[in-house]
C-alpha positions as CSV (number, residue, x, y, z in Angstrom):
1,X,106.7,197.7,69.6
2,X,108.2,197.6,73.3
3,X,104.9,196.3,74.7
4,X,104.9,193.4,72.1
5,X,108.6,192.6,72.8
6,X,107.8,192.6,76.5
7,X,104.9,190.1,75.9
8,X,107.2,187.8,73.8
9,X,109.8,187.8,76.5
10,X,107.0,187.0,79.1
11,X,105.8,184.1,76.9
12,X,109.4,182.7,76.6
13,X,109.7,182.9,80.4
14,X,106.4,181.2,80.9
15,X,107.0,178.3,78.4
16,X,110.4,177.5,80.0
17,X,108.8,177.4,83.5
18,X,106.2,175.0,82.0
19,X,109.0,173.0,80.4
20,X,110.8,172.8,83.8
21,X,107.7,171.5,85.6
22,X,107.3,168.7,82.9
23,X,110.9,167.7,83.3
24,X,110.7,167.5,87.0
25,X,107.5,165.6,86.9
26,X,109.3,163.0,84.6
27,X,111.9,162.7,87.2
28,X,109.5,162.1,90.0
29,X,107.3,159.6,88.1
30,X,110.4,157.7,86.8
31,X,111.7,157.1,90.3
32,X,108.3,156.3,91.6
33,X,108.0,153.6,88.9
34,X,111.2,152.2,90.0
35,X,110.3,152.2,93.6
36,X,106.9,150.7,93.1
37,X,107.7,148.6,90.2
38,X,104.9,150.4,88.4
39,X,105.1,149.4,84.7
40,X,102.2,151.6,83.6
41,X,103.8,154.7,85.3
42,X,107.1,154.1,83.6
43,X,105.5,153.6,80.3
44,X,103.7,157.0,80.9
45,X,107.0,158.8,81.3
46,X,108.2,157.4,77.9
47,X,105.0,158.4,76.2
48,X,104.9,161.9,77.8
49,X,108.3,162.8,76.3
50,X,106.6,163.6,73.1
51,X,104.9,166.6,74.7
52,X,108.1,167.8,76.1
53,X,109.8,167.4,72.7
54,X,107.0,169.5,71.1
55,X,107.3,172.3,73.8
56,X,111.0,172.3,73.2
57,X,110.4,173.0,69.6
58,X,107.9,175.8,70.3
59,X,110.1,177.6,72.8
60,X,113.1,177.5,70.3
61,X,110.8,179.0,67.7
62,X,109.8,181.7,70.0
63,X,113.4,182.5,70.9
64,X,114.4,182.4,67.3
65,X,111.7,184.9,66.4
66,X,112.7,187.2,69.1
67,X,116.3,187.2,68.0
68,X,115.3,187.7,64.3
69,X,112.5,190.0,64.5
70,X,113.2,192.0,67.8
71,X,117.0,192.1,67.7
72,X,117.5,192.4,71.4
73,X,120.5,193.8,72.9
74,X,122.6,193.5,76.1
75,X,120.6,192.0,79.0
76,X,117.7,191.2,76.8
77,X,119.8,189.3,74.4
78,X,121.5,187.4,77.1
79,X,118.0,186.5,78.4
80,X,116.8,185.0,75.1
81,X,120.1,183.2,74.3
82,X,120.1,181.7,78.0
83,X,116.5,180.7,77.4
84,X,117.4,178.8,74.4
85,X,120.2,176.9,76.2
86,X,118.0,176.2,79.2
87,X,115.4,174.8,76.8
88,X,117.9,172.4,75.4
89,X,119.1,171.4,78.9
90,X,115.7,170.7,80.1
91,X,114.9,168.5,77.1
92,X,118.0,166.4,77.9
93,X,116.9,166.2,81.5
94,X,113.5,164.8,80.3
95,X,115.3,162.3,78.1
96,X,117.3,161.2,81.1
97,X,114.1,160.7,83.0
98,X,112.8,158.5,80.0
99,X,116.1,156.4,80.4
100,X,115.3,156.0,84.2
101,X,111.8,154.8,83.1
102,X,113.2,152.4,80.8
103,X,115.6,150.9,83.5
104,X,112.5,150.7,85.8
105,X,110.8,148.6,83.3
106,X,113.7,146.3,83.1
107,X,113.8,145.9,86.8
108,X,109.9,145.6,87.4
109,X,109.8,141.8,87.3
110,X,113.0,141.1,89.2
111,X,113.6,140.7,92.8
112,X,115.0,144.0,94.5
113,X,118.6,143.7,94.7
114,X,118.8,145.9,97.8
115,X,116.6,148.5,99.5
116,X,116.6,151.7,97.7
117,X,118.1,154.4,99.8
118,X,120.8,156.4,98.2
119,X,119.0,156.6,94.7
120,X,115.9,158.4,96.3
121,X,118.5,160.6,98.1
122,X,120.3,161.4,94.7
123,X,116.8,162.0,93.2
124,X,116.1,164.6,95.8
125,X,119.2,166.4,95.1
126,X,118.6,166.4,91.3
127,X,115.0,167.7,91.9
128,X,116.1,170.5,94.1
129,X,118.7,171.5,91.7
130,X,116.5,171.7,88.7
131,X,113.9,173.5,90.8
132,X,116.3,175.9,92.3
133,X,118.0,176.7,88.9
134,X,114.8,177.6,87.3
135,X,113.8,179.8,90.1
136,X,117.2,181.4,89.8
137,X,116.5,182.1,86.2
138,X,113.0,183.4,86.7
139,X,114.0,185.7,89.5
140,X,117.5,186.5,88.2
141,X,119.0,185.2,91.5
142,X,122.6,184.9,91.0
143,X,123.5,183.6,94.5
144,X,120.9,180.8,94.0
145,X,122.4,179.9,90.7
146,X,125.9,179.7,92.3
147,X,124.6,177.5,95.2
148,X,123.2,175.0,92.5
149,X,126.6,175.0,90.9
150,X,128.4,174.2,94.1
151,X,125.9,171.5,95.1
152,X,126.9,169.4,92.1
153,X,129.8,167.9,94.1
154,X,127.3,166.4,96.5
155,X,125.7,164.7,93.6
156,X,128.9,163.3,92.3
157,X,129.9,162.0,95.6
158,X,126.6,160.2,96.2
159,X,126.7,158.7,92.6
160,X,130.2,157.5,93.4
161,X,129.0,155.9,96.7
162,X,126.1,154.1,94.8
163,X,128.6,152.9,92.2
164,X,131.0,151.6,94.5
165,X,128.5,149.7,96.6
166,X,126.8,148.0,93.7
167,X,130.2,147.0,92.1
168,X,132.1,146.0,95.2
169,X,129.4,144.8,97.5
170,X,127.3,142.9,94.9
171,X,128.7,142.4,91.2
172,X,132.2,141.6,92.2
173,X,131.0,139.1,95.0
174,X,128.2,137.4,92.7
175,X,128.1,138.0,89.0
176,X,124.5,136.9,88.8
177,X,123.5,140.1,90.4
178,X,124.7,142.0,87.4
179,X,121.2,142.0,85.6
180,X,119.8,143.9,88.7
181,X,122.8,146.0,89.6
182,X,123.7,147.3,86.1
183,X,120.3,149.1,85.7
184,X,120.7,150.7,89.1
185,X,124.2,151.8,88.0
186,X,122.7,153.4,85.1
187,X,119.9,155.1,87.0
188,X,122.5,156.6,89.4
189,X,124.4,157.8,86.3
190,X,121.3,159.3,84.7
191,X,120.5,161.2,87.9
192,X,124.0,162.6,88.1
193,X,123.8,163.7,84.6
194,X,120.5,165.6,85.4
195,X,122.5,167.4,88.0
196,X,125.3,168.2,85.5
197,X,122.5,169.7,83.2
198,X,121.2,171.9,86.1
199,X,124.7,173.0,86.8
200,X,125.0,174.0,83.0
201,X,121.8,176.0,83.3
202,X,123.1,177.7,86.5
203,X,126.3,178.7,84.7
204,X,124.3,180.2,82.0
205,X,122.1,182.1,84.5
206,X,125.1,183.7,86.1
207,X,126.3,184.8,82.7
208,X,122.8,186.1,81.8
209,X,122.8,188.2,85.1
210,X,126.2,189.9,85.0
211,X,127.9,188.7,81.9
212,X,130.4,186.8,84.0
213,X,131.8,183.4,82.8
214,X,132.0,181.0,85.9
215,X,132.3,177.6,83.9
216,X,135.7,176.1,84.8
217,X,136.2,178.8,87.4
218,X,134.5,177.3,90.4
219,X,137.1,178.7,92.9
220,X,135.4,182.1,92.3
221,X,132.0,180.7,93.5
222,X,133.6,179.3,96.5
223,X,135.2,182.5,97.4
224,X,131.8,184.2,97.0
225,X,130.3,181.8,99.5
226,X,133.0,182.3,101.9
227,X,132.8,186.1,101.7
């Protein structure tokens, strides 16, 4: 019985890792579609979302079976429930990548408003947060999860910088730029939301490891980093 339980846990672990890879690929492709005005690549992100949705359902079913049939306790219970939450967060991340791809399609036939500098930077932050938080989950790395949580401020600041520039330097000076500026505003917002979802996962990972709730208590994380 224990062997079957361990195998089921391993499958859940593997499928969540697969889900994270697909979500990260969707982020990469959506931004590449934006930068290269590649309609076909943007469309592929939208179409591939169905695979991610199907995997989400399969992971959820595995987790529910584990809860119902194996009745895990303590650390194992936290692992399964955290896996379910991570699964949902990754699906939302993939949905946000689809939103970016849709905005890329909107902009594909329009002149570029400005060189894309800060959006790729924000993309790199989002990708790293997603990759690091899944590594933290797989390896039960509490410190890495806490670093992901603290790095969310950098994403917020960069999103605000992008927003201020597009509104104050372009839209407020020339309303005709709105059709090109608004999709970029939305893309920055989608990327920032991806970082928020990665932060949510990191909070759950910390709880999974030591049953400590850090949500809304980031001062504890900062103290840990100073210590």
